[in-house]
N, C-alpha and C positions, 0 to 999 in steps of 0.2 A: 504494499499500500504506500502510495505517495501522498504527500500533502500538497494540495494545490490551492493557489489563490486565483479565483477568477474575478477579474475586474471588468465591470460592465458600465459603459458610459452612455451618454444621452443620444441614442440614434434609435430610428425606428426599427432597426434590425436587432434591438436588444431582445426581442422575443426568440431569436435564434439562439441566444446564449443560454436560455433556459433548456433548450434541446441539447446543447453541448454540455451543460452541467449533468443532465441526465446520463450522458455517455460517460462521463467521468465517474459518476456514482455507480453506474451498472458495471464498470470495470474494477470497483472495489477501492476507489481512492477517497480520501478525505478532502473535502472541498470547503474553503471559506469564500463566500461571495462578498466582494466589495463593490457596491454600485455607487455611482455618483449620485449626488442629491437630485439633479435633474433628470437622471435615468429612471428614477422611481415614477416620473410622470408616464413612462411606457409600460413598465413592469414593477409592481409594487413589491415591498419588502416581504410581505407574507408569502409570495410565490418563492422567493429565494430561500426563505427559511424552511418552507415546507419541503422543497426539493432537496435542499443541501443537509437539513437536519441540524444546522448550526444558526446561532444568532447573527443578525445583519446590522452592521453599523456603516456610517457614511462619514462621520466626523472623528477628529483626533480627540475630541472632548467627550466621546462616549466610552464606557468601559475603561476609564483612565486607570483604574487600580491594576489592570493587566498591561498597561503601556502598550495597546493594541497596535498603534502605527509602527512600532519596532518589533514587537513580538511576532507579528503575522508574517513580515518579511523575513525575519531571522529563521522562522521555523519552516518556511516554505521550500519545497523541492522544485517548484515550477510556478511562474507567475504567467497567467494568460489574460490578456485584455482583449475582449471581443463583445461587442464591436468597440473599436478605438476611434473616436471621433477626432476631427482636426484640432478641437480644443485640447483634448488629452495629449494628443501627439505633441503640441506646442508647448504645454505645461511640463511634459515629461523631459522634452529636449532642453528646456530651459532650467530644469533642476528644481522646479517649484514643488512645494509640499503643503498646499493650501487645503487639502482634504486628506481623508484616510488612504485613498487609493494612491495618490501621488506620494504621499509621505511613506507608504509601504514600498513603493518602487525605489526610493532612495535607501531604504534600510535593508533591502534584500541582496543576497549574494547568489540568489538562484538564477537560472536561465529565465529570460524574459521573452515572451511571444506577444507581438501585437497584430491584431487583424483589423486593419483600417476599414471603415464604412462611411462614405459621404457622397455628396454629388460631385459629379466628374469635374466641374469647375473647381471646386475646393481640393480635390486630390491633386489636380494638376497646377494649383496656384504656387507660385515661386516659394512662399512661405512654407507651405506644407512640403514641397519637394526638399527644401533646405533641411526641415526638421526631421524628415525621414532619413536623409543622409546622415545628420548628426546622430541619430539614435542607432543607425546600423554601424556607424563607426565606433560606437561604444559597445558592440556586440549584441544589441537587441535585434532579434529576428523579426522582420516585418513581413508578413504574409502578403503577397500581392492581392488586392481586391479583385474580384470577379467582375466580368463584363455582362451587363444584363439590365433588367428592369429595376429602376430606382423609385423613389417616392413620387407618387402622382403619375404623369405622363413621361417623365424623363427616363432615358435608357443611356447607359455608357459604362465606362470604368468607375468603380466605386462600390460595387455591390459586395456585401459580406459573403465570403464563401459558405458553402453549406457546412453545418456543424461537423458532419462526417469528414469533410476535407480538413478542417481545423484540427480535429481529433487525429487524424492520420498524420498531420504535419508535426504533431508534438508526441507521437506514439513513442519514440526512442526514449524520451525522458520518463515515461511511465513504466518502462521495462524495469522489473525489480533488480536486474543485475547492473542497471546504470547507477553510478554513483550520485548521492545527493549533491546538489550545487556543482554538477560537472562543469558548468561554464559560469562565469559571473559577468558583472558589468563590463569588464575590460577584456573579455575574451569572446572569440566567434561564437555566435549561437549555432547550434547544430541540431539536426533532426533527431539524431541519437547521440549519446555521449561521445564526444570527439575522442579518438584514439591517439594517444601520444606515439609519435613516430619512433620506430625501433630500428635495429640494426638491419641493413639490406642496401641494395645499390641505390635506393632513392632516399636513404636516411637523411634527414634535414632539409629535404626538398618539400616544396608545396606544389602539389598537383590539382589543378582545377578541371573538372570533367562535367560536360553537360550530357543529358540523357533523356530519352523519351521522345515524344512527338508533340509539337504544338497544335493547338486548335484555334481556328479563327472564326468567331461567332458570326452567324447569318442572322439570327433572331434569337429570342429567349431560350429557344429549346433546340436549335440545330447549329452545327458547326462545320467547317471544312477541316479535315483532319487527315491522318495518314496511318499506316499500319504498324507503326513503331510501337514495341512494347517496353523499350527501355532496358531489355535483358543485357545487350552488350555493353551498355553504359555501366550497369550495375556490376557486371563481370570486370570491367576495367577498373572500377573503383576498388573492388576487392583485391585485385592484383596489386594495385598501387600501394594499398595498405600493408599487404604482405611484404612488399618491397621496401617498406619503411616510411613511405611518404605521409605527410598530412594531406589529406584529400578534402577539397571543397567541391561539393556535389550539388549541380544545379538541376533540378529535376523539372521536366515538363510532364505531360501525362504519361503514366507508366502502368503496366499491368501488375507489378509488384512493388512492395514497399522499398524505400531506399535502404542500402546496407547499413548496418551498425558501424559506428566508428567514424562516420563522415560529418562534415560541417555542411548542413543542409540548408539550400534555399530553393524556392519554388517559382515556377512561371507557368502561365497558360498560353498566351499568344506569342508570336515571334517578336512583337515590340517589347513586351515583358521580359522575354528571354534576353534580349540584347542588353537591356539595363542590368539583369542579374548576372550575365556572364562577365560583362565589363567589370562589375563590381568585384566579383570573385576572382578575375584574372589579375587584378592590381596586386603587385607583390608576390605574385605566383611564379614558380621557375618554369611550368609547363601548363599550357591549356590544351585539352583534348576535347574537340568539338564533335562528340558522338550523337548529339541530339539530331533528330530528323525535323528540320525547320520547314514549315510550309513556305513555298516560293510565292504563293499569291494569297490574299485575302479579299473578302467582298468589299467593293468600293463603298458600300453603304450598309450600315447595320440597321435593321428594321426593329423597331421597338416592340412590336407585337407579332405573334406567330404569323407566318406567311400562310394564308388560307388558299384552299382550292376555290378557284372562281366559278361561278354558275356557268359562264360561257366556255368553261374547259380550256381557257388560254393558259399556256404554260409560262411561269414566271421567268424573267429574264435577269440573270444575276451577272453583273459586271465585276470582274476581278481586276485588282491592281497589284503591283509588285510589293513584296515584303522587303524590309531592309535586308541586305546580305551581311549578316553578323560577322562572318568570318573576314570577308574583305574589308569591311569597315574597321574592324579591330586591328587588321594588319596596317591599314592606312594610318590609323590613329597611332599605332606604335612607331610607324616610320616618322610621322609629324613631331612626336615628342622626342624622339632621338634617345640619346644615352641618358638624359635627364628624366626619362619617363620610367614607370615601374610596370609596364606590360611585359608578359613573359617573353623571353628570348626564344622559346621553342613552342611552336604553335602546331598542333596536329589536327588536320581536318579529316572529315570522313566523306566519302562520295559513295552514296547509294545509286548505283547506275543500271541502266538496261541498255544493251546493244541494239542497234538497229541497222538498216541497210546502209547507212552512211559510215558507221564506225562501230568498233567493238567496245566493250566495257572498259579495257585498260587504256584504249586510245582516248576516250572520253575522260578518263581519270588523270592521265598525264597532261592533257589540255586544262583541266581544271586546277591541277597543281601549279601550273604556270601562271593561270589567270589569278588565282587566289593569292599567291605570294607567301603561302605558309611553308614551314620547313619539311613537313611530312604529310602525306596523304594516304589514308587507309581506304582502299577501294574494294568494294564488294557488289557482287550482282544481286539485285533483289527482284522480287516478283511475288505473286500471290501465295506461293508456297515456298519461297526462297527468303531466308534471313529473317523477315519480319515475324515475330511471334514464335519462332522455332528455337530449338536448343543448339542447332549447329549453324556454322558459318564458314565461309571461305573468303579469305581476303588477300590482297597484295599490297604490301607497304612501299610506297614510292617516296623517294627522298629528292628534294630540291638541289642538294649538292651533288647529284649524279651517282650516288653509292648504289650498289647492286639492289634491286628490289628484293624485298623478303615476302615469301609466300608462306601462309599459315592457314591450316584448315582444322576442323574438329569441333568440338564443343565451344560454346562462346567463352567458357572460362580458359580453354586452351588458347584460343585466339587472342583473348585479352592479355594472357601471360606473354605471347610473342610480341604484342604491340608494346607493353611496358618494358619488355626487355630491349626492344629497339629505342625507346625512349631513354632508358638508362644509358644505353650505349652512346647515343648522341650527346647527352649531357656530359658523360665521361670524357668524350673526346675533346670537350672544351672549345669546340669550334663555333659555338654559338652563345659564348658567355656575353654577358652585358657588357 
């Protein structure tokens, strides 16, 4: 059993926090709910006390005899704030302690997870962007808000993820084998307790790995996606951990949970993944881009479900290009030069299909030259190839002209070959900063 502090701030999505609380309780954990005073306008204290089985307070002047604003933070194994409004993000970033919730944040040494929920304009406002960056720099894990229907007729980024998604994002900290206080205010937040790098060819190195497939919303219930399961990215993370690396794992949509021992961040769309990857890559020695990023997204998000029309007319969906995350990061690295902190070794993935014009490896070699990364892992994909299966066959191409490396077998075996090639490239010192 873990001790969880569940902070609830004043957003219409506060009702979802009640469902999240139930998930925590059904998993056998002790939960203390700290709502803000304004949030009680949405969900009352009686609901929180009934569901948690514990008294609820909002002020530091309540239960003074127990020194609540310090005790709750000190005893917590995990602090989750859902929803986290723009106001709470701002107060937390400023280090304010003007209620029980923000006071607890200053007193805790436990991992902190915040799930923002607000209107798109508020989420994208420069003040909120700066506050989120500040909190992330201190080790707070910010779960990217979902895209969908907001209050009233508005739709866009800013929707609180479903309780099951938030529960999954913090599941590693609820594992009884994970140490209490696995990470504090000054350490990176992880989806599972971060594993200290041990001996191995990547000992002392930081490896950032993206995995899974992005999803581009069409309307509140539909999206454009791909068949990526995230299995190869998970295998890469495990192999890197075995090799002694500290692993920053950026998860898009995956069929399986993230591996234990990584520092976890999540993303849904290509645009969200771009931000999460850039953040994770800062200060890393290697970036491995194994995520399957959608090349296109709908030009327009429809705020309500697209209906079948009575005249049987088919909807026309216009697509636009998504940002090329790999190419943009390489360009940014070049622009920053030696003063920058982007990784000197970037490994791309090319999920290719051959056609009448060229074969898989020909397309891969062209992509390696076009992207500008140091290594490219090329594999042939299809309905029954690679995606969702336990087997893979790849060819690793090198920009410096080194002999290609072929690997096949289980995805764990392929991952070991890729990590071995990464360790070899770093060991040669040809790409040092």
